[in-house]
N, C-alpha and C positions, 0 to 999 in steps of 0.2 A: 862531178855531176852537179847540175844546178840544184840549189836548195828548193825543196818542195814542202808544202805544208801537209797537215794531216787532218782528217775529219774527226779525230778522236781527241781534240784539244779541250773538250768540256771537262769540268771538274767532277770527280767522284767523291761524294761526301762520306761514304762508309769508311770506318777506321777499324773494322774488325780484323782485317788481314794485315799483319805487320810486314813491312818490306824494307829494303835498303834505301829506298827513295825517301827524301825528306818529306814530312807531312805538312810543312809550311813553306810556301814559296818566298821569293825574295821580297815581295811587297806585303807579306804577312797573310796572304790568301792561301787557302788549301792548295797544296801542290798537286799537279796532275799525276795520276798513277799510271805508269807505263812500264813495260818490260825494259830492262837496260838494253837488250838487243833482241830483235825479232828476226829470225831466219825462216824463210819459206822455200820449200822445194816441191817440185812435181815428182811423182813416182817414177821409177825406172821404166824402161821400155817394156810394154806389155805384149802379150801374144796378139791382142787385138790391134795394137799399133802396127805390128808387122803385117797382119792380114789386110788392114785397110790401106797400107802403103802399096801392097801388091794389087789390090782391087782398083785403086785409083790409077795405077800405072797402065792397066789394061782396059779400064772402063767397065769392070765387072758390075753386075747388078746385085750381088750378094757376097757375103763373107761366111766362111765355114765356122761360125760361132753359134753354139746352141745354149750356152749357159747365160745366166743373168749378167748384166754389166757389172754388178757388184762382185761377181765371183771370178772375173777374169784375172789370171795370174800374170806374173812377170815372165818375160822370155829369159833365156839364159843370158843374153846380153844385158837385159835389165837387171838381173841379179848382180852381174859384174859392175854395172853402174852404181848400184846401191852400196857395194863394197867400197868403191871409190869415194862415194859420198861419206861413208864412215871414216875413211882415212882423212878426208878434208876436215871433217868434224873434229877428229882427234888432234889435227895440226893447228887448230885455232888457238889464239892466245887464251889463257885460262879464263880471263874475265869475259870473253866473248863466247865461250864454249857452252852450248845449251845443256842444261841438266834437267830440262823439262820438255816433254814431247807431246804435242797434240796432233792427232792423226785422223784422217778420214777412215771410216770402218771398212771401206772396200778392200778386197783381197790384195790388189796390187799395191795400194798404199801401205797396208799393214805389213806386207812382205818387205817393202822398201824400208820401212822403219825398223823392222826386226833385224834385217841384215846389216843396215848401217849402224844400229846400236851395238850389235854383236861385234862389228869391226872396231868401233870406237872403244868399246869396253875391253876388247882383246888387246888394244894398244895402251891400256891403262889410263885412258883419258876421262872416262865416265864410269860410274858404278855399274856393274853387271846387273844389278837389281833395279836399275832405273825403270820406272813405270812409264808405259805409253797410255795416254788418255785418248780414247776414241770418241769422236764427236761427229754426228751425222751432218752438222752444218758445213763440214769440210768436204762432203761428198761431191762427186762430179755433177756437172749439169745434167738434168734429166731431159731427154729429147723426145719423150712421148712416142707418137706414131713414127717418128723418124729414127728411132733407136736402131742401131746396127745396120743402117742403110748407107751404102756408099753414095757419093754425089750423083753418079749416073742413075742409080736406082731412085733417088729422090726426084730427079728431073723426069723420069719415066713414069713412076707410080703416083707422084704427087706434084704435078706441074704447077698447080695453083699455089701450093705451099712454097714451092721453089721461087715463084715470082713474088709472093708476099714477103719472103725472106729477103730477097734482094731489095725490095722497096723499103722495108722497115729497118734493115740493118741488124746486125747481130745483137746490139745492146738492147733493142726493144722487141725483136721478133720472138714470139713464144709459140713453139709448135704445139699442135693439139695434144693435150696430156703432158706437156713438158714445161720447161722453164726458159725464160729469156736470160740474157746475161744480167739484166737489172734485177731479176728475181734472185739470182745467185748473190748479187751484191747485197741484197737485204739480209740474207742469212749470214753472210760474211761480216757485215757490220755488227750484227748481234753477237757473233762469236768473238770479234775483236774487243767488244766491251768486257766480256767475261775474261778474256786473256789478259787484258790490261789490269783488271782488278785482281785477279788471282795470281798473276805472275809479275806483279809490280816489283821492279828493282832487280829482276833476274833475267838471264838470257833464256830464250825459249825457241824451240824448233816446231814449225808447222809442216806436216807432210800431207800434201793434197794433190790436186789435179790441175791441168792446164787452165781451165776456166776459173777455178777457185783462186789460183795464184794471180791470174789477171785481175780478178775483182779485188783482191787484197791491194794490188798496186793502184787500181782505180780509186778505191776508198781512201787509202792512206795518203796518196799524193794528189788528191783532188783533180784528177785528170778530166779533160773534156772528152766527149765522144770521139772526136777526131784524133786526139792524142792516144786514146785507148786503142783504136783500130790500127794506128800506125805502129803499135808495139810488136805485132806479129805473135806467133805461137811461143809458148813457154817450153823450153827444152826439157827432156827427161832428165831428172836428177840435177837440174841446174840449181844454182844457189842465188837467192836474193836476200838482201840484208838491210835492215833499218836500225838506227841507233836513237836512243832517247837523248835529245839535246834541247835544252831550253823549253821543256814542256811539250815537245813534239817528237814523233817518230820520224826521223829524217833519213832519206835513202842513202845508202853507202855503196851498194852494188846491186845489179839487176840482171837476172837470167844468165849468169856466167857459167861456163862449162870448162874452164881451164883445168880443173881437177880431174876431168874425165879424159884428158889427152892421152895419158898412159894406157887407159883402157881401150882407146880406139886405134892405137898404133899397131 
């Protein structure tokens, strides 16, 4: 994979948090504080993922979901994907194996983290008492008036919004009461600063959502709008990994699902 830069190459001057990274760079300047390895994953398949796939296939104008977006759970298949993620986690080399987890507080991400952690701990790879840190900055994109509406419903009920969305593009389109991808990128950048400071020198796992993981890639790898759009969706329980090298988080793998192969056979 081509070497890409990161937007987190500024120097952090705080020295209150001790880490395995050197505090002085090669030229005598303060070293950049970064996790040794940053792993990001999207939650497993949710019940809403299933319902929206069915709705899109038949052009339905609604989905049978009455709970908040934040309360949507995993499907049975999503639970199996989370178990596969835990086995992948346990199989990582010891130096790459996250022993710190930051997670969106939504039900489907919390469930993914819990199942994956239980699987990895059951295999003796991580402590069973490993804490999960929930952070609302990792939550899914908020869609405002478009929430829980299939594409056909948006075209029918909000044709002006559908047209504006096509004109603006996903990076900059903000639905009424919701967020654009760029809005999500702002909170992701804020989160990354804290992760880099508090997890410096250690491998860390982020459990989030499609848009949130996309914005991690956008921020860390300095993508253009065109490069971002070309990426396509983030797969459920896929793994993306960056390594700290020469003061930057450099991409190692993106949106891979090889570890889910046994689960889908």
